[in-house]
All heavy atoms as an XYZ file, in Angstrom:
756
protein
N       0.915     -1.153     -0.041
C       0.035     -0.019     -0.008
C       0.934      1.162     -0.002
O       1.918      1.231      0.559
C      -0.900     -0.036      1.201
C      -1.686      1.235      1.379
S      -2.984      1.096      2.585
C      -4.355      0.876      1.570
N       0.417      2.231     -0.589
C       1.164      3.447     -0.721
C       0.455      4.646     -0.022
O      -0.763      4.555      0.280
C       1.552      3.969     -2.112
C       0.181      4.186     -2.997
C      -0.219      5.576     -3.147
C      -0.635      3.195     -3.488
C      -1.306      5.847     -3.737
C      -1.677      3.560     -4.138
C      -2.103      4.884     -4.287
O      -3.203      5.211     -5.000
N       1.114      5.746      0.141
C       0.560      6.943      0.783
C      -0.189      7.680     -0.262
O       0.376      8.183     -1.260
C       1.614      7.749      1.472
C       1.074      9.049      2.044
C       0.262      9.088      3.159
C       1.509     10.359      1.451
C      -0.178     10.192      3.731
C       1.002     11.493      2.008
C       0.162     11.453      3.089
N      -1.479      7.912     -0.067
C      -2.339      8.721     -1.019
C      -2.647     10.007     -0.266
O      -3.425     10.132      0.553
C      -3.681      7.911     -1.258
C      -4.495      8.679     -2.207
O      -4.368      9.790     -2.520
O      -5.548      8.005     -2.593
N      -1.800     10.966     -0.766
C      -1.891     12.384     -0.100
C      -3.279     13.037     -0.326
O      -3.708     13.784      0.630
C      -0.791     13.248     -0.636
O      -0.892     13.496     -1.990
N      -3.910     12.725     -1.369
C      -5.170     13.244     -1.630
C      -6.214     12.723     -0.661
O      -7.051     13.430     -0.043
C      -5.697     13.072     -3.069
C      -6.918     13.690     -3.375
C      -7.362     13.518     -4.911
C      -8.582     14.301     -5.229
N      -8.915     14.181     -6.636
N      -6.228     11.434     -0.355
C      -7.127     10.790      0.568
C      -6.721     11.264      2.005
O      -7.623     11.497      2.779
C      -7.072      9.242      0.472
N      -5.434     11.376      2.297
C      -5.035     12.007      3.557
C      -5.579     13.310      3.865
O      -6.137     13.600      4.875
C      -3.529     11.965      3.616
C      -2.820     12.682      4.751
C      -2.852     12.065      5.976
C      -2.137     13.841      4.487
C      -2.243     12.822      6.981
C      -1.484     14.490      5.617
C      -1.558     13.985      6.929
O      -0.858     14.580      7.922
N      -5.489     14.212      2.882
C      -6.004     15.502      2.961
C      -7.516     15.527      3.144
O      -8.063     16.335      3.959
C      -5.611     16.282      1.626
N      -8.247     14.630      2.434
C      -9.650     14.577      2.589
C     -10.070     14.039      4.015
O     -10.992     14.553      4.481
C     -10.296     13.625      1.506
C     -11.744     13.595      1.572
C     -12.560     14.943      1.607
O     -12.088     15.850      0.885
O     -13.502     14.967      2.339
N      -9.266     13.146      4.441
C      -9.606     12.560      5.791
C      -9.459     13.656      6.894
O     -10.229     13.861      7.802
C      -8.726     11.470      6.193
C      -9.179     10.097      5.657
C      -8.518      8.864      6.128
N      -7.107      8.804      5.654
C      -6.749      8.371      4.489
N      -7.661      7.864      3.608
N      -5.480      8.284      4.110
N      -8.459     14.500      6.740
C      -8.223     15.605      7.611
C      -9.319     16.575      7.609
O     -10.017     17.048      8.642
C      -6.834     16.334      7.500
C      -5.701     15.400      7.822
C      -6.788     17.652      8.260
C      -4.392     15.860      7.418
N      -9.815     17.079      6.360
C     -10.900     17.828      6.174
C     -12.140     17.361      6.735
O     -12.873     18.036      7.427
C     -11.038     18.155      4.663
C     -12.251     19.080      4.345
C     -12.457     19.307      2.870
N     -11.395     20.085      2.299
C     -10.563     19.551      1.420
N     -10.752     18.302      0.978
N      -9.485     20.179      0.960
N     -12.488     16.057      6.575
C     -13.613     15.434      6.993
C     -13.638     15.317      8.505
O     -14.700     15.709      9.161
C     -13.669     14.017      6.445
O     -14.849     13.329      6.901
N     -12.515     14.936      9.262
C     -12.432     14.947     10.608
C     -12.687     16.443     11.175
O     -13.468     16.562     12.170
C     -11.071     14.403     11.116
C     -10.783     12.936     10.940
C      -9.355     12.685     11.064
C     -11.723     12.169     11.844
N     -12.091     17.392     10.573
C     -12.274     18.749     11.019
C     -13.820     19.154     10.890
O     -14.342     19.750     11.919
C     -11.455     19.711     10.227
C     -11.661     21.148     10.579
C     -10.868     22.063      9.742
N     -11.053     21.946      8.321
C     -12.059     22.542      7.607
N     -13.008     23.227      8.318
N     -12.172     22.406      6.287
N     -14.322     18.916      9.797
C     -15.695     19.275      9.528
C     -16.723     18.508     10.474
O     -17.640     19.161     10.905
C     -16.089     19.246      8.064
C     -15.340     20.081      7.145
S     -15.561     19.967      5.503
C     -17.136     20.834      5.383
N     -16.410     17.367     10.743
C     -17.278     16.543     11.554
C     -17.266     17.027     12.969
O     -18.171     16.845     13.770
C     -16.906     15.073     11.510
C     -17.316     14.410     10.273
O     -18.241     14.751      9.600
N     -16.668     13.260     10.040
N     -16.217     17.678     13.451
C     -16.060     18.318     14.740
C     -16.623     19.772     14.647
O     -16.623     20.461     15.715
C     -14.691     18.401     15.090
C     -14.070     17.152     15.713
C     -13.906     17.160     17.175
C     -13.260     15.924     17.671
N     -13.173     15.829     19.073
N     -16.978     20.211     13.652
C     -17.522     21.642     13.438
C     -16.632     22.734     13.590
O     -16.892     23.781     14.017
N     -15.370     22.438     13.199
C     -14.294     23.376     13.269
C     -13.983     23.975     11.990
O     -13.930     23.322     10.936
C     -12.955     22.682     13.795
C     -13.005     22.054     15.289
C     -11.750     21.264     15.418
C     -13.232     23.036     16.282
N     -13.584     25.314     12.011
C     -13.022     25.957     10.894
C     -11.498     25.553     10.744
O     -10.919     25.102     11.661
C     -13.088     27.475     10.978
O     -12.304     27.905     12.056
C     -14.507     27.924     11.232
N     -11.027     25.944      9.620
C      -9.460     25.709      9.482
C      -8.762     26.448     10.374
O      -7.777     25.957     11.002
C      -9.057     25.994      7.990
C      -9.449     24.981      6.987
C      -9.027     25.373      5.591
O      -8.730     26.440      5.228
N      -8.890     24.288      4.655
N      -9.267     27.704     10.746
C      -8.514     28.503     11.637
C      -8.494     28.062     13.077
O      -7.496     27.940     13.753
C      -9.080     29.944     11.649
N      -9.667     27.450     13.414
C      -9.850     26.803     14.814
C      -8.970     25.633     14.929
O      -8.241     25.484     15.919
C     -11.379     26.445     15.048
C     -12.232     27.661     15.213
C     -13.628     27.322     15.176
O     -14.184     26.401     14.566
N     -14.461     28.007     15.948
N      -8.956     24.731     13.906
C      -8.102     23.531     14.071
C      -6.688     23.881     14.052
O      -5.901     23.323     14.915
C      -8.448     22.578     12.925
C      -7.546     21.325     12.896
C      -7.585     20.543     14.201
C      -7.973     20.467     11.699
N      -6.340     24.824     13.154
C      -4.872     25.221     13.072
C      -4.428     25.741     14.472
O      -3.302     25.431     14.902
C      -4.686     26.258     11.980
N      -5.181     26.488     15.098
C      -4.857     27.015     16.372
C      -4.672     25.978     17.504
O      -3.717     25.966     18.200
C      -5.863     28.080     16.865
C      -5.513     28.724     18.179
C      -6.550     29.760     18.649
O      -7.209     30.325     17.858
O      -6.706     29.881     20.013
N      -5.488     24.973     17.420
C      -5.503     23.929     18.391
C      -4.214     23.057     18.126
O      -3.734     22.425     19.101
C      -6.818     23.089     18.292
C      -8.022     23.824     18.896
C      -9.232     23.054     18.714
C     -10.477     23.777     19.206
N     -10.520     24.187     20.549
N      -3.776     22.867     16.938
C      -2.719     22.030     16.765
C      -1.341     22.810     16.482
O      -0.404     22.249     16.179
C      -2.919     20.988     15.582
C      -3.254     21.645     14.303
C      -4.038     20.001     15.990
C      -3.343     20.696     13.067
N      -1.478     24.053     16.658
C      -0.263     24.888     16.652
C       0.345     25.234     15.266
O       1.548     25.226     15.105
N      -0.468     25.304     14.227
C       0.066     25.723     12.860
C      -0.797     26.825     12.405
O      -1.819     27.182     12.974
C       0.058     24.521     11.907
C      -1.422     24.037     11.652
C       0.898     23.425     12.395
C      -1.511     22.950     10.598
N      -0.459     27.428     11.225
C      -1.140     28.556     10.715
C      -2.321     27.976      9.900
O      -2.229     26.825      9.256
C      -0.299     29.413      9.801
O       0.063     28.719      8.589
N      -3.376     28.717      9.769
C      -4.529     28.409      8.970
C      -4.165     28.241      7.494
O      -4.626     27.321      6.812
C      -5.574     29.456      9.120
N      -3.282     28.932      7.023
C      -2.882     28.864      5.653
C      -2.071     27.564      5.372
O      -2.177     26.969      4.305
C      -1.981     30.050      5.144
O      -0.847     30.147      5.912
N      -1.289     27.122      6.375
C      -0.624     25.831      6.307
C      -1.561     24.725      6.261
O      -1.452     23.762      5.512
C       0.443     25.690      7.315
C       1.310     24.526      7.352
C       2.072     24.152      6.253
C       1.507     23.671      8.437
C       2.929     23.166      6.114
C       2.389     22.550      8.397
C       3.073     22.339      7.224
O       3.839     21.233      7.194
N      -2.617     24.767      7.129
C      -3.651     23.728      7.197
C      -4.355     23.668      5.771
O      -4.757     22.614      5.269
C      -4.564     23.963      8.336
C      -5.634     22.876      8.470
C      -5.145     21.520      8.661
C      -6.591     23.232      9.568
N      -4.639     24.781      5.294
C      -5.356     24.905      3.949
C      -4.573     24.148      2.938
O      -5.041     23.413      2.056
C      -5.696     26.358      3.595
N      -3.249     24.367      2.909
C      -2.359     23.747      1.967
C      -2.480     22.221      2.155
O      -2.437     21.398      1.079
C      -0.857     24.133      2.067
C      -0.650     25.565      1.591
C       0.761     26.015      1.823
C       0.986     27.336      1.376
N       2.306     27.790      1.623
N      -2.528     21.708      3.357
C      -2.535     20.208      3.690
C      -3.929     19.765      3.183
O      -3.950     18.703      2.534
C      -2.337     20.005      5.200
C      -0.838     20.333      5.505
C      -2.592     18.480      5.496
C      -0.654     20.320      7.023
N      -4.960     20.452      3.521
C      -6.267     20.070      3.233
C      -6.543     20.073      1.663
O      -7.330     19.350      1.102
C      -7.383     20.758      3.876
C      -7.471     20.415      5.411
C      -8.810     20.978      5.983
O      -9.554     21.768      5.272
O      -8.911     20.850      7.182
N      -5.799     20.877      0.911
C      -5.886     21.004     -0.399
C      -4.846     20.127     -1.257
O      -4.664     20.373     -2.381
C      -5.885     22.463     -0.849
C      -7.144     23.249     -0.521
O      -8.167     22.756     -0.726
N      -6.933     24.272      0.146
N      -4.206     19.308     -0.484
C      -3.164     18.370     -1.089
C      -2.063     19.172     -1.735
O      -1.448     18.567     -2.775
C      -3.798     17.445     -2.072
C      -2.955     16.258     -2.322
O      -2.068     15.892     -1.515
O      -3.050     15.731     -3.413
N      -1.649     20.262     -1.272
C      -0.445     20.951     -1.775
C       0.768     20.748     -0.917
O       1.835     21.046     -1.285
C      -0.784     22.434     -1.898
C      -1.740     22.618     -3.042
C      -1.895     24.062     -3.330
N      -2.248     24.954     -2.052
C      -3.184     25.801     -1.978
N      -3.910     26.125     -2.917
N      -3.398     26.396     -0.741
N       0.522     20.139      0.311
C       1.604     19.926      1.205
C       1.090     18.806      2.159
O      -0.170     18.693      2.492
C       1.952     21.141      2.015
C       3.273     21.078      2.571
C       3.825     22.425      2.931
O       3.257     23.474      2.507
N       4.898     22.509      3.536
N       1.999     17.912      2.633
C       1.549     16.833      3.579
C       1.823     17.153      4.919
O       1.178     16.628      5.824
C       2.174     15.548      3.078
O       1.825     15.128      1.869
N       2.734     17.929      5.227
C       3.187     18.181      6.671
C       4.191     17.129      7.166
O       4.342     16.228      6.539
N       4.579     17.315      8.332
C       5.598     16.426      9.030
C       4.841     15.293      9.679
O       3.679     15.268      9.930
C       6.360     17.179     10.005
O       5.554     17.532     11.148
N       5.716     14.316     10.028
C       5.188     13.178     10.764
C       4.746     13.636     12.068
O       3.639     13.194     12.654
C       6.270     12.088     10.907
C       5.853     10.969     11.904
C       6.623     11.510      9.534
N       5.451     14.548     12.786
C       5.045     15.081     14.020
C       3.605     15.677     13.950
O       2.848     15.522     14.843
C       6.013     16.107     14.545
C       7.306     15.409     14.982
O       7.345     14.241     15.443
O       8.400     16.052     15.039
N       3.361     16.456     12.860
C       2.091     17.104     12.753
C       1.037     15.952     12.513
O      -0.043     16.133     13.081
C       2.101     18.024     11.485
C       0.763     18.665     11.226
C       0.359     19.505     12.434
C       0.922     19.590     10.012
N       1.346     14.910     11.780
C       0.278     13.807     11.601
C       0.009     13.213     12.989
O      -1.177     13.003     13.196
C       0.870     12.839     10.601
N       1.013     13.108     13.918
C       0.788     12.587     15.077
C      -0.096     13.543     15.945
O      -1.104     13.019     16.577
C       2.105     12.368     15.868
C       2.866     11.180     15.193
C       1.896     11.951     17.381
C       4.318     10.965     15.660
N       0.153     14.758     15.886
C      -0.672     15.736     16.642
C      -2.106     15.769     16.059
O      -3.058     15.829     16.885
C      -0.118     17.229     16.400
C       1.208     17.463     17.205
O       1.567     16.632     18.048
O       1.880     18.447     16.809
N      -2.240     15.644     14.858
C      -3.649     15.539     14.223
C      -4.473     14.372     14.717
O      -5.557     14.387     15.093
C      -3.619     15.788     12.719
C      -3.171     17.117     12.306
C      -5.002     15.429     12.079
C      -2.834     17.343     10.805
N      -3.677     13.152     14.669
C      -4.338     11.916     14.996
C      -4.676     11.968     16.472
O      -5.714     11.514     16.810
C      -3.302     10.753     14.735
N      -3.748     12.490     17.314
C      -4.066     12.704     18.793
C      -5.312     13.550     18.984
O      -6.098     13.221     19.830
C      -2.918     13.022     19.521
C      -1.985     11.953     19.646
C      -0.637     12.416     20.425
O      -0.456     13.707     20.751
O       0.208     11.565     20.742
N      -5.281     14.661     18.305
C      -6.401     15.612     18.497
C      -7.788     15.022     18.151
O      -8.654     15.176     18.922
C      -6.176     16.847     17.734
C      -7.277     17.851     17.706
C      -7.328     18.764     18.827
C      -8.321     17.920     16.837
C      -8.394     19.642     19.086
C      -9.423     18.827     16.940
C      -9.448     19.618     17.997
N      -7.788     14.182     17.059
C      -9.134     13.637     16.609
C      -9.292     12.258     17.175
O     -10.251     11.586     16.946
C      -9.145     13.553     15.035
C      -9.340     14.907     14.486
C      -8.375     15.477     13.742
C     -10.575     15.669     14.746
C      -8.624     16.771     13.133
C     -10.785     16.945     14.129
C      -9.814     17.475     13.393
N      -8.362     11.758     18.022
C      -8.393     10.431     18.728
C      -8.608      9.279     17.669
O      -9.567      8.505     17.727
C      -9.630     10.383     19.691
C      -9.525      9.171     20.575
O      -8.406      8.619     20.735
O     -10.620      8.701     20.996
N      -7.780      9.416     16.519
C      -7.732      8.361     15.569
C      -6.342      7.808     15.440
O      -5.405      8.502     15.912
C      -8.236      8.883     14.202
C      -9.672      9.382     14.128
C      -7.369      9.980     13.626
N      -6.231      6.699     14.811
C      -4.877      6.092     14.796
C      -4.157      6.742     13.603
O      -4.741      7.297     12.634
C      -4.975      4.521     14.496
O      -5.515      4.255     13.177
N      -2.838      6.553     13.594
C      -2.085      7.045     12.443
C      -2.422      6.179     11.211
O      -2.415      6.702     10.061
C      -0.549      6.888     12.668
C       0.079      8.135     13.445
C       1.425      7.846     13.953
C      -0.181      9.470     12.777
N      -2.675      4.897     11.399
C      -3.136      4.025     10.327
C      -4.404      4.568      9.670
O      -4.465      4.661      8.379
C      -3.420      2.571     10.804
C      -2.256      1.715     10.855
O      -1.186      2.000     10.376
O      -2.378      0.696     11.565
N      -5.234      5.101     10.392
C      -6.500      5.576      9.780
C      -6.161      6.943      9.124
O      -6.542      7.119      7.883
C      -7.511      5.949     10.815
C      -8.681      6.635     10.140
C      -9.599      6.031      9.393
C      -8.873      8.063     10.415
C     -10.530      6.794      8.616
C      -9.804      8.713      9.777
C     -10.596      8.048      8.915
O     -11.671      8.858      8.243
N      -5.435      7.714      9.793
C      -5.158      9.185      9.279
C      -4.263      9.047      7.976
O      -4.560      9.745      6.984
C      -4.373      9.990     10.339
C      -4.293     11.432      9.958
C      -5.612     12.135      9.755
C      -3.440     12.170     10.894
N      -3.285      8.288      7.962
C      -2.318      8.149      6.837
C      -2.842      7.160      5.774
O      -2.666      7.451      4.541
C      -0.964      7.741      7.346
C      -0.232      8.671      8.187
C       1.091      8.092      8.823
C       0.100     10.062      7.615
N      -3.394      6.087      6.085
C      -3.798      5.090      5.072
C      -5.288      4.739      5.039
O      -5.817      4.047      4.164
C      -3.057      3.864      5.385
C      -1.529      4.021      5.363
C      -0.725      2.800      5.575
N      -1.267      1.765      6.303
C      -0.951      0.460      6.335
N       0.074      0.173      5.549
N      -1.473     -0.401      7.093
N      -6.106      5.388      5.989
C      -7.519      5.125      5.880
C      -7.920      3.818      6.532
O      -9.032      3.369      6.371
N      -7.004      3.101      7.193
C      -7.278      1.835      7.749
C      -7.600      1.989      9.179
O      -6.831      2.609      9.938
C      -6.241      0.959      7.528
C      -5.964      0.573      6.049
C      -4.759     -0.340      5.846
O      -4.199     -0.874      6.808
O      -4.426     -0.614      4.703
N      -8.643      1.334      9.627
C      -8.955      1.260     11.188
C      -8.264      0.053     11.649
O      -8.146     -1.044     11.059
C     -10.443      1.182     11.377
O     -11.011      0.073     10.821
C     -11.031      2.532     10.898
N      -7.734      0.169     12.933
C      -7.083     -0.931     13.587
C      -8.195     -1.697     14.303
O      -9.178     -1.169     14.673
C      -5.987     -0.386     14.514
O      -6.561      0.402     15.456
C      -4.974      0.324     13.716
N      -7.808     -2.836     14.675
C      -8.718     -3.645     15.511
C      -8.932     -3.023     16.856
O     -10.078     -3.162     17.402
C      -8.228     -5.117     15.707
O      -6.919     -5.056     16.301
N      -7.964     -2.263     17.402
C      -8.199     -1.673     18.664
C      -9.211     -0.543     18.589
O     -10.011     -0.238     19.522
C      -6.861     -1.120     19.242
O      -6.349     -0.165     18.408
N      -9.230      0.251     17.394
C     -10.127      1.251     17.269
C     -11.572      0.630     17.126
O     -12.477      1.180     17.751
C      -9.957      1.987     15.912
C      -9.035      3.197     16.087
C      -9.039      4.015     14.843
O      -8.735      3.434     13.754
N      -9.343      5.330     14.882
N     -11.715     -0.481     16.399
C     -12.995     -1.116     16.297
C     -13.469     -1.659     17.618
O     -14.613     -1.499     17.926
C     -12.937     -2.258     15.347
C     -12.807     -1.848     13.912
O     -13.101     -0.747     13.569
N     -12.065     -2.668     13.077
N     -12.597     -2.133     18.414
C     -12.883     -2.595     19.834
C     -13.433     -1.477     20.643
O     -14.341     -1.546     21.427
C     -11.688     -3.374     20.457
C     -11.853     -3.913     21.864
C     -13.034     -4.867     21.770
C     -10.648     -4.562     22.288
N     -12.682     -0.287     20.592
C     -13.136      0.847     21.238
C     -14.546      1.275     20.922
O     -15.340      1.616     21.809
C     -12.202      2.107     20.957
C     -10.811      2.156     21.806
C     -10.137      3.329     21.573
C      -8.801      3.534     22.275
N      -8.132      4.773     21.948
N     -14.794      1.202     19.584
C     -16.155      1.665     19.167
C     -17.272      0.571     19.767
O     -18.267      1.079     20.196
C     -16.290      1.665     17.683
C     -15.567      2.817     17.101
C     -15.631      2.775     15.608
C     -14.850      3.926     14.899
N     -14.795      3.844     13.447
N     -16.914     -0.578     19.728
C     -17.795     -1.577     20.294
C     -18.024     -1.476     21.880
O     -19.121     -1.477     22.327
C     -17.261     -2.929     20.001
C     -17.411     -3.295     18.456
C     -18.119     -4.090     20.718
C     -16.614     -4.491     17.974
N     -16.944     -1.183     22.503
C     -17.039     -0.995     23.929
C     -17.805      0.197     24.285
O     -18.729      0.255     25.255
C     -15.602     -0.919     24.594
C     -15.629     -0.474     26.032
C     -14.915     -2.263     24.528
N     -17.717      1.371     23.507
C     -18.445      2.533     23.737
C     -19.905      2.358     23.539
O     -20.764      2.759     24.297
C     -17.971      3.661     22.768
C     -16.657      4.240     23.246
C     -16.355      5.408     22.286
N     -15.005      5.912     22.680
C     -14.090      6.279     21.852
N     -14.258      6.244     20.565
N     -12.856      6.712     22.276
N     -20.302      1.506     22.516
C     -21.691      1.184     22.215
C     -22.267      0.365     23.303
O     -23.427      0.597     23.778
C     -21.838      0.426     20.937
C     -21.678      1.352     19.709
C     -21.855      0.526     18.372
C     -21.603      1.453     17.188
N     -21.775      0.701     16.014
N     -21.531     -0.592     23.870
C     -21.910     -1.425     24.948
C     -22.221     -0.621     26.201
O     -23.202     -0.702     26.894
C     -20.940     -2.562     25.197
C     -21.057     -3.582     24.072
C     -21.358     -3.232     26.503
C     -19.826     -4.606     24.061
N     -21.305      0.288     26.509
C     -21.394      1.132     27.626
C     -22.665      2.096     27.532
O     -23.359      2.173     28.460
C     -20.017      1.949     27.920
C     -19.027      1.107     28.338
C     -20.380      3.114     28.906
C     -17.568      1.695     28.418
N     -22.793      2.621     26.361
C     -23.964      3.411     26.126
C     -25.216      2.687     26.240
O     -26.233      3.156     26.963
C     -24.009      4.062     24.711
C     -22.897      5.123     24.622
O     -22.477      5.714     25.683
N     -22.467      5.406     23.500
N     -25.288      1.486     25.815
C     -26.496      0.662     25.919
C     -26.753      0.251     27.411
O     -27.846      0.384     27.880
C     -26.259     -0.735     25.017
C     -27.364     -1.684     25.378
C     -28.642     -1.479     24.590
C     -27.260     -2.876     26.112
C     -29.660     -2.416     24.848
C     -28.304     -3.701     26.300
C     -29.415     -3.410     25.619
O     -30.522     -4.438     25.904
N     -25.709     -0.137     28.068
C     -25.877     -0.592     29.511
C     -26.269      0.677     30.305
O     -27.086      0.527     31.199
C     -24.588     -1.238     30.024
C     -24.259     -2.582     29.437
C     -22.884     -3.066     29.920
C     -25.326     -3.570     29.787
N     -25.780      1.827     30.041
C     -26.178      3.010     30.709
C     -27.637      3.332     30.523
O     -28.342      3.728     31.464
C     -25.346      4.275     30.320
O     -24.019      4.053     30.679
N     -28.130      3.161     29.374
C     -29.564      3.320     29.038
C     -30.404      2.283     29.733
O     -31.489      2.695     30.342
C     -29.850      3.263     27.473
N     -29.922      1.083     29.817
C     -30.721      0.040     30.548
C     -30.744      0.413     32.030
O     -31.745      0.249     32.672
C     -30.043     -1.399     30.301
C     -30.631     -2.297     31.266
C     -30.213     -1.719     28.848
N     -29.641      0.741     32.646
C     -29.582      1.127     34.020
C     -30.524      2.267     34.328
O     -31.159      2.186     35.437
C     -28.101      1.533     34.361
C     -27.968      1.783     35.806
C     -26.512      2.237     36.147
O     -25.963      2.958     35.385
O     -26.050      1.981     37.307
N     -30.615      3.188     33.496
C     -31.530      4.239     33.767
C     -32.975      3.877     33.819
O     -33.814      4.486     34.475
C     -31.355      5.418     32.733
C     -30.119      6.214     32.837
C     -30.033      7.179     31.681
C     -28.732      7.958     31.838
N     -28.540      8.917     30.745
N     -33.337      2.859     33.035
C     -34.659      2.359     33.026
C     -34.980      1.522     34.226
O     -36.169      1.253     34.559
C     -34.836      1.529     31.737
C     -34.898      2.235     30.613
C     -35.213      1.389     29.333
C     -35.225      2.149     28.000
N     -35.344      1.357     26.777
N     -33.952      1.001     35.090
C     -34.158      0.156     36.161
C     -34.600      0.922     37.351
O     -34.325      2.005     37.725
C     -33.034     -0.676     36.445
C     -32.444     -1.577     35.389
C     -31.208     -2.331     35.748
C     -33.586     -2.659     35.139
């Protein structure tokens, strides 16, 4: 598998938009300029590995997902556990 910079840029844009953040807001939170983030989201620049780590940590996603679009089994397990916890919480409230 190879690094698809266009897909990487789109994943960052999608994560940002799903959180309801502007480019300026995200850029401030991860310590870069809005214009630099715009270049990344428009696939004109990829940024450093350190920046990818910062972005992955901010959005609570794995580097595998951010860089390659693949979810890890631990991410899937986290999602399942969260669903179970939410379900059990709802059941507990009914008791």
